[in-house]
FIKOLZA-1660 file (N, C-alpha, C; in steps of 0.1 Angstrom, whole numbers, plus 5000, padded with zeros to 4 digits):
% residues 152
   i   px   py   pz ch aa at
   1 1904 5506 9513  A  X  N
   1 1900 5513 9525  A  X CA
   1 1914 5514 9534  A  X  C
   2 1915 5525 9540  A  X  N
   2 1925 5527 9550  A  X CA
   2 1924 5518 9562  A  X  C
   3 1934 5514 9569  A  X  N
   3 1933 5510 9582  A  X CA
   3 1927 5519 9592  A  X  C
   4 1920 5513 9602  A  X  N
   4 1916 5523 9613  A  X CA
   4 1926 5524 9624  A  X  C
   5 1928 5536 9629  A  X  N
   5 1939 5538 9640  A  X CA
   5 1933 5535 9654  A  X  C
   6 1939 5531 9663  A  X  N
   6 1933 5529 9676  A  X CA
   6 1925 5542 9683  A  X  C
   7 1930 5553 9680  A  X  N
   7 1923 5565 9686  A  X CA
   7 1909 5567 9678  A  X  C
   8 1908 5565 9666  A  X  N
   8 1896 5567 9659  A  X CA
   8 1887 5556 9664  A  X  C
   9 1891 5542 9664  A  X  N
   9 1883 5532 9668  A  X CA
   9 1877 5535 9682  A  X  C
  10 1885 5538 9691  A  X  N
  10 1880 5541 9704  A  X CA
  10 1870 5554 9704  A  X  C
  11 1872 5563 9696  A  X  N
  11 1863 5575 9696  A  X CA
  11 1850 5570 9690  A  X  C
  12 1849 5561 9680  A  X  N
  12 1837 5557 9675  A  X CA
  12 1831 5547 9684  A  X  C
  13 1838 5539 9691  A  X  N
  13 1831 5531 9701  A  X CA
  13 1826 5539 9711  A  X  C
  14 1830 5552 9715  A  X  N
  14 1823 5559 9725  A  X CA
  14 1809 5564 9721  A  X  C
  15 1806 5563 9709  A  X  N
  15 1793 5566 9703  A  X CA
  15 1784 5554 9707  A  X  C
  16 1787 5543 9703  A  X  N
  16 1781 5530 9705  A  X CA
  16 1779 5528 9721  A  X  C
  17 1788 5530 9728  A  X  N
  17 1788 5530 9743  A  X CA
  17 1778 5538 9749  A  X  C
  18 1777 5550 9743  A  X  N
  18 1767 5560 9747  A  X CA
  18 1752 5554 9745  A  X  C
  19 1751 5548 9734  A  X  N
  19 1738 5542 9731  A  X CA
  19 1736 5530 9739  A  X  C
  20 1746 5522 9742  A  X  N
  20 1743 5510 9752  A  X CA
  20 1739 5515 9764  A  X  C
  21 1746 5524 9770  A  X  N
  21 1742 5531 9784  A  X CA
  21 1727 5536 9783  A  X  C
  22 1724 5542 9772  A  X  N
  22 1710 5547 9771  A  X CA
  22 1699 5536 9771  A  X  C
  23 1702 5525 9764  A  X  N
  23 1694 5514 9763  A  X CA
  23 1693 5507 9778  A  X  C
  24 1704 5506 9784  A  X  N
  24 1704 5501 9798  A  X CA
  24 1694 5510 9807  A  X  C
  25 1695 5523 9807  A  X  N
  25 1686 5532 9814  A  X CA
  25 1672 5530 9811  A  X  C
  26 1670 5526 9797  A  X  N
  26 1655 5524 9795  A  X CA
  26 1649 5511 9799  A  X  C
  27 1657 5502 9804  A  X  N
  27 1654 5489 9808  A  X CA
  27 1656 5479 9797  A  X  C
  28 1664 5482 9787  A  X  N
  28 1667 5473 9776  A  X CA
  28 1681 5466 9778  A  X  C
  29 1685 5460 9767  A  X  N
  29 1697 5452 9766  A  X CA
  29 1708 5462 9762  A  X  C
  30 1718 5463 9770  A  X  N
  30 1729 5473 9768  A  X CA
  30 1738 5470 9756  A  X  C
  31 1733 5471 9744  A  X  N
  31 1741 5470 9732  A  X CA
  31 1739 5481 9724  A  X  C
  32 1750 5489 9720  A  X  N
  32 1749 5500 9711  A  X CA
  32 1758 5499 9699  A  X  C
  33 1754 5506 9689  A  X  N
  33 1761 5506 9677  A  X CA
  33 1761 5520 9669  A  X  C
  34 1769 5520 9659  A  X  N
  34 1770 5532 9651  A  X CA
  34 1776 5528 9637  A  X  C
  35 1770 5534 9627  A  X  N
  35 1777 5533 9614  A  X CA
  35 1783 5544 9609  A  X  C
  36 1795 5544 9605  A  X  N
  36 1805 5555 9599  A  X CA
  36 1807 5552 9584  A  X  C
  37 1806 5564 9578  A  X  N
  37 1809 5564 9564  A  X CA
  37 1824 5563 9562  A  X  C
  38 1828 5561 9549  A  X  N
  38 1842 5559 9545  A  X CA
  38 1850 5572 9548  A  X  C
  39 1843 5584 9549  A  X  N
  39 1850 5596 9552  A  X CA
  39 1851 5598 9567  A  X  C
  40 1846 5589 9575  A  X  N
  40 1846 5592 9589  A  X CA
  40 1833 5598 9595  A  X  C
  41 1823 5601 9586  A  X  N
  41 1812 5609 9592  A  X CA
  41 1802 5598 9598  A  X  C
  42 1796 5602 9609  A  X  N
  42 1785 5595 9614  A  X CA
  42 1773 5593 9606  A  X  C
  43 1769 5580 9601  A  X  N
  43 1757 5580 9593  A  X CA
  43 1746 5577 9602  A  X  C
  44 1747 5570 9612  A  X  N
  44 1735 5565 9620  A  X CA
  44 1740 5559 9632  A  X  C
  45 1733 5560 9643  A  X  N
  45 1735 5553 9656  A  X CA
  45 1723 5547 9661  A  X  C
  46 1725 5537 9670  A  X  N
  46 1713 5532 9676  A  X CA
  46 1716 5521 9688  A  X  C
  47 1705 5515 9694  A  X  N
  47 1707 5507 9704  A  X CA
  47 1696 5494 9704  A  X  C
  48 1700 5485 9711  A  X  N
  48 1691 5473 9710  A  X CA
  48 1678 5478 9718  A  X  C
  49 1668 5477 9710  A  X  N
  49 1654 5483 9715  A  X CA
  49 1643 5470 9715  A  X  C
  50 1648 5458 9715  A  X  N
  50 1639 5447 9717  A  X CA
  50 1629 5448 9726  A  X  C
  51 1632 5452 9739  A  X  N
  51 1623 5454 9751  A  X CA
  51 1616 5466 9749  A  X  C
  52 1622 5478 9746  A  X  N
  52 1615 5489 9747  A  X CA
  52 1604 5491 9737  A  X  C
  53 1606 5485 9725  A  X  N
  53 1597 5485 9712  A  X CA
  53 1589 5472 9712  A  X  C
  54 1592 5461 9719  A  X  N
  54 1585 5450 9717  A  X CA
  54 1588 5443 9704  A  X  C
  55 1599 5446 9697  A  X  N
  55 1602 5442 9684  A  X CA
  55 1615 5434 9685  A  X  C
  56 1614 5421 9682  A  X  N
  56 1627 5414 9682  A  X CA
  56 1637 5417 9672  A  X  C
  57 1634 5424 9662  A  X  N
  57 1643 5427 9651  A  X CA
  57 1652 5440 9653  A  X  C
  58 1648 5447 9665  A  X  N
  58 1655 5460 9667  A  X CA
  58 1669 5458 9676  A  X  C
  59 1679 5452 9669  A  X  N
  59 1693 5451 9674  A  X CA
  59 1699 5463 9674  A  X  C
  60 1709 5465 9680  A  X  N
  60 1717 5478 9679  A  X CA
  60 1722 5481 9665  A  X  C
  61 1728 5472 9659  A  X  N
  61 1733 5473 9645  A  X CA
  61 1720 5476 9635  A  X  C
  62 1711 5470 9636  A  X  N
  62 1699 5472 9627  A  X CA
  62 1694 5486 9629  A  X  C
  63 1693 5490 9643  A  X  N
  63 1689 5504 9646  A  X CA
  63 1699 5515 9640  A  X  C
  64 1711 5512 9639  A  X  N
  64 1722 5522 9635  A  X CA
  64 1720 5521 9620  A  X  C
  65 1719 5510 9613  A  X  N
  65 1717 5508 9599  A  X CA
  65 1705 5516 9595  A  X  C
  66 1693 5513 9600  A  X  N
  66 1681 5520 9596  A  X CA
  66 1682 5537 9600  A  X  C
  67 1690 5540 9610  A  X  N
  67 1691 5555 9612  A  X CA
  67 1700 5561 9602  A  X  C
  68 1709 5553 9595  A  X  N
  68 1717 5558 9585  A  X CA
  68 1709 5562 9572  A  X  C
  69 1698 5555 9570  A  X  N
  69 1689 5558 9559  A  X CA
  69 1697 5551 9546  A  X  C
  70 1690 5554 9536  A  X  N
  70 1694 5548 9522  A  X CA
  70 1708 5555 9519  A  X  C
  71 1717 5545 9516  A  X  N
  71 1730 5550 9510  A  X CA
  71 1732 5542 9496  A  X  C
  72 1738 5549 9487  A  X  N
  72 1739 5544 9474  A  X CA
  72 1749 5531 9475  A  X  C
  73 1757 5531 9485  A  X  N
  73 1766 5519 9487  A  X CA
  73 1771 5519 9501  A  X  C
  74 1772 5508 9507  A  X  N
  74 1778 5506 9519  A  X CA
  74 1792 5503 9519  A  X  C
  75 1799 5501 9508  A  X  N
  75 1812 5498 9508  A  X CA
  75 1821 5510 9514  A  X  C
  76 1831 5504 9521  A  X  N
  76 1839 5515 9528  A  X CA
  76 1834 5518 9541  A  X  C
  77 1822 5515 9546  A  X  N
  77 1817 5520 9558  A  X CA
  77 1821 5509 9569  A  X  C
  78 1819 5516 9582  A  X  N
  78 1823 5508 9594  A  X CA
  78 1811 5507 9603  A  X  C
  79 1808 5494 9607  A  X  N
  79 1798 5493 9619  A  X CA
  79 1806 5491 9631  A  X  C
  80 1802 5498 9640  A  X  N
  80 1809 5497 9653  A  X CA
  80 1797 5494 9664  A  X  C
  81 1802 5483 9671  A  X  N
  81 1793 5479 9680  A  X CA
  81 1799 5474 9695  A  X  C
  82 1791 5476 9703  A  X  N
  82 1797 5473 9717  A  X CA
  82 1799 5458 9719  A  X  C
  83 1792 5450 9713  A  X  N
  83 1792 5434 9715  A  X CA
  83 1793 5428 9701  A  X  C
  84 1801 5416 9700  A  X  N
  84 1802 5409 9687  A  X CA
  84 1789 5406 9681  A  X  C
  85 1786 5411 9669  A  X  N
  85 1774 5409 9663  A  X CA
  85 1768 5395 9660  A  X  C
  86 1755 5393 9664  A  X  N
  86 1749 5380 9662  A  X CA
  86 1748 5377 9648  A  X  C
  87 1742 5365 9645  A  X  N
  87 1742 5359 9632  A  X CA
  87 1732 5369 9623  A  X  C
  88 1722 5374 9629  A  X  N
  88 1713 5382 9623  A  X CA
  88 1719 5396 9618  A  X  C
  89 1727 5402 9627  A  X  N
  89 1734 5413 9624  A  X CA
  89 1746 5412 9615  A  X  C
  90 1753 5400 9616  A  X  N
  90 1764 5395 9607  A  X CA
  90 1757 5396 9594  A  X  C
  91 1746 5390 9591  A  X  N
  91 1740 5389 9578  A  X CA
  91 1738 5402 9572  A  X  C
  92 1734 5412 9581  A  X  N
  92 1731 5426 9577  A  X CA
  92 1743 5432 9571  A  X  C
  93 1755 5430 9579  A  X  N
  93 1769 5434 9574  A  X CA
  93 1773 5429 9561  A  X  C
  94 1771 5414 9560  A  X  N
  94 1775 5409 9548  A  X CA
  94 1765 5413 9536  A  X  C
  95 1751 5413 9539  A  X  N
  95 1744 5416 9528  A  X CA
  95 1746 5429 9521  A  X  C
  96 1748 5439 9528  A  X  N
  96 1751 5452 9524  A  X CA
  96 1764 5457 9521  A  X  C
  97 1775 5447 9523  A  X  N
  97 1787 5450 9520  A  X CA
  97 1794 5461 9528  A  X  C
  98 1791 5462 9541  A  X  N
  98 1797 5469 9551  A  X CA
  98 1812 5464 9551  A  X  C
  99 1822 5472 9551  A  X  N
  99 1835 5467 9550  A  X CA
  99 1844 5464 9563  A  X  C
 100 1840 5470 9574  A  X  N
 100 1847 5468 9586  A  X CA
 100 1838 5469 9598  A  X  C
 101 1840 5460 9607  A  X  N
 101 1832 5460 9620  A  X CA
 101 1842 5460 9632  A  X  C
 102 1840 5471 9640  A  X  N
 102 1848 5474 9652  A  X CA
 102 1839 5468 9662  A  X  C
 103 1845 5460 9670  A  X  N
 103 1838 5453 9682  A  X CA
 103 1843 5456 9695  A  X  C
 104 1834 5461 9705  A  X  N
 104 1839 5465 9717  A  X CA
 104 1845 5452 9724  A  X  C
 105 1835 5442 9725  A  X  N
 105 1840 5430 9732  A  X CA
 105 1833 5418 9727  A  X  C
 106 1840 5406 9726  A  X  N
 106 1834 5393 9723  A  X CA
 106 1836 5382 9734  A  X  C
 107 1840 5387 9747  A  X  N
 107 1840 5377 9757  A  X CA
 107 1827 5372 9762  A  X  C
 108 1817 5380 9764  A  X  N
 108 1804 5379 9768  A  X CA
 108 1798 5369 9757  A  X  C
 109 1799 5374 9745  A  X  N
 109 1791 5366 9733  A  X CA
 109 1800 5368 9721  A  X  C
 110 1803 5356 9716  A  X  N
 110 1811 5355 9703  A  X CA
 110 1801 5353 9692  A  X  C
 111 1798 5363 9684  A  X  N
 111 1788 5361 9674  A  X CA
 111 1793 5356 9661  A  X  C
 112 1790 5363 9650  A  X  N
 112 1795 5358 9636  A  X CA
 112 1806 5365 9632  A  X  C
 113 1815 5370 9640  A  X  N
 113 1827 5378 9637  A  X CA
 113 1836 5369 9628  A  X  C
 114 1838 5357 9631  A  X  N
 114 1848 5348 9624  A  X CA
 114 1843 5347 9610  A  X  C
 115 1829 5343 9608  A  X  N
 115 1824 5341 9596  A  X CA
 115 1825 5354 9587  A  X  C
 116 1823 5366 9595  A  X  N
 116 1825 5379 9586  A  X CA
 116 1839 5381 9581  A  X  C
 117 1849 5376 9590  A  X  N
 117 1864 5378 9585  A  X CA
 117 1866 5368 9575  A  X  C
 118 1860 5356 9574  A  X  N
 118 1862 5347 9564  A  X CA
 118 1855 5353 9551  A  X  C
 119 1845 5362 9552  A  X  N
 119 1839 5369 9540  A  X CA
 119 1846 5381 9535  A  X  C
 120 1858 5384 9542  A  X  N
 120 1864 5395 9538  A  X CA
 120 1862 5408 9545  A  X  C
 121 1853 5407 9555  A  X  N
 121 1850 5419 9563  A  X CA
 121 1862 5421 9573  A  X  C
 122 1866 5433 9574  A  X  N
 122 1878 5437 9584  A  X CA
 122 1872 5436 9597  A  X  C
 123 1877 5429 9608  A  X  N
 123 1873 5428 9621  A  X CA
 123 1883 5433 9631  A  X  C
 124 1879 5445 9638  A  X  N
 124 1888 5450 9648  A  X CA
 124 1882 5448 9662  A  X  C
 125 1889 5439 9670  A  X  N
 125 1882 5436 9684  A  X CA
 125 1890 5445 9693  A  X  C
 126 1883 5453 9701  A  X  N
 126 1889 5462 9710  A  X CA
 126 1892 5457 9725  A  X  C
 127 1883 5446 9728  A  X  N
 127 1884 5440 9742  A  X CA
 127 1882 5451 9753  A  X  C
 128 1873 5460 9750  A  X  N
 128 1871 5472 9760  A  X CA
 128 1866 5467 9773  A  X  C
 129 1873 5472 9783  A  X  N
 129 1868 5467 9797  A  X CA
 129 1854 5473 9801  A  X  C
 130 1850 5485 9797  A  X  N
 130 1837 5490 9801  A  X CA
 130 1825 5482 9793  A  X  C
 131 1827 5478 9781  A  X  N
 131 1819 5470 9773  A  X CA
 131 1817 5456 9781  A  X  C
 132 1829 5450 9784  A  X  N
 132 1827 5437 9791  A  X CA
 132 1821 5439 9804  A  X  C
 133 1825 5448 9813  A  X  N
 133 1818 5449 9825  A  X CA
 133 1803 5452 9824  A  X  C
 134 1799 5460 9815  A  X  N
 134 1785 5463 9813  A  X CA
 134 1777 5451 9809  A  X  C
 135 1783 5443 9799  A  X  N
 135 1775 5431 9796  A  X CA
 135 1774 5420 9807  A  X  C
 136 1786 5418 9813  A  X  N
 136 1786 5409 9824  A  X CA
 136 1776 5410 9835  A  X  C
 137 1776 5424 9839  A  X  N
 137 1768 5428 9850  A  X CA
 137 1752 5425 9844  A  X  C
 138 1749 5429 9833  A  X  N
 138 1735 5428 9827  A  X CA
 138 1733 5412 9828  A  X  C
 139 1739 5405 9822  A  X  N
 139 1738 5391 9820  A  X CA
 139 1736 5384 9836  A  X  C
 140 1743 5388 9845  A  X  N
 140 1742 5383 9859  A  X CA
 140 1729 5388 9864  A  X  C
 141 1723 5400 9862  A  X  N
 141 1712 5405 9866  A  X CA
 141 1700 5401 9861  A  X  C
 142 1701 5398 9846  A  X  N
 142 1689 5396 9838  A  X CA
 142 1692 5383 9828  A  X  C
 143 1694 5371 9834  A  X  N
 143 1699 5360 9825  A  X CA
 143 1687 5358 9816  A  X  C
 144 1675 5357 9820  A  X  N
 144 1664 5352 9813  A  X CA
 144 1662 5362 9800  A  X  C
 145 1663 5375 9803  A  X  N
 145 1662 5384 9792  A  X CA
 145 1673 5384 9782  A  X  C
 146 1684 5381 9787  A  X  N
 146 1697 5379 9779  A  X CA
 146 1696 5367 9769  A  X  C
 147 1691 5356 9777  A  X  N
 147 1689 5341 9769  A  X CA
 147 1678 5344 9758  A  X  C
 148 1668 5352 9759  A  X  N
 148 1658 5355 9751  A  X CA
 148 1665 5364 9738  A  X  C
 149 1673 5372 9743  A  X  N
 149 1680 5381 9732  A  X CA
 149 1688 5373 9722  A  X  C
 150 1696 5363 9728  A  X  N
 150 1704 5355 9719  A  X CA
 150 1699 5342 9714  A  X  C
 151 1686 5340 9717  A  X  N
 151 1679 5330 9712  A  X CA
 151 1682 5316 9719  A  X  C
 152 1684 5316 9732  A  X  N
 152 1687 5305 9739  A  X CA
 152 1674 5299 9744  A  X  C
% end
C-alpha cells in the first residue's frame, strides 16, 4: 500500500468533517467518517447517529463501513475519522483488515489507535484544528451526552 500524501489525507478528512457537521446539526455527536478504497474511491461515509437513531451501535466508523456495503476484501482501504476511534470501532478496523486509519484529532479522545498501530494498521494523525474545536465545544456544551457516548 502506498503512503498517503497530506493533500489526499486532508481532502478525505473533509468528507468526514462534512458528516460530523451534519450530525451536529441533527442534534447528534459530531463525529464523521469515510471509508476509501485502495484506488482512492469513496466506498462509504457516515456519522455518529446514536442520538438520532436511538441505537448505541451507530458510530461514525460503523455507519461508513455499513454504507460501503459488502466488499470482497478491505485490505488496502482507509478509514478516515474526525476523532480517534473508540475500542468498538478499532475492533471493526482490525476485524476486517482495514489497512489505514486517518484521524482528524486525538486530543479530545485517545481511543484504540495505539493498539491498531501495534496490530500493523497504519495510523495518520492530522491534529486538525477544526476537528479539535468542534469536539471541545461539543463536550463543553453536552458533557453528559459525551460521557454516554464514550461509556463513562
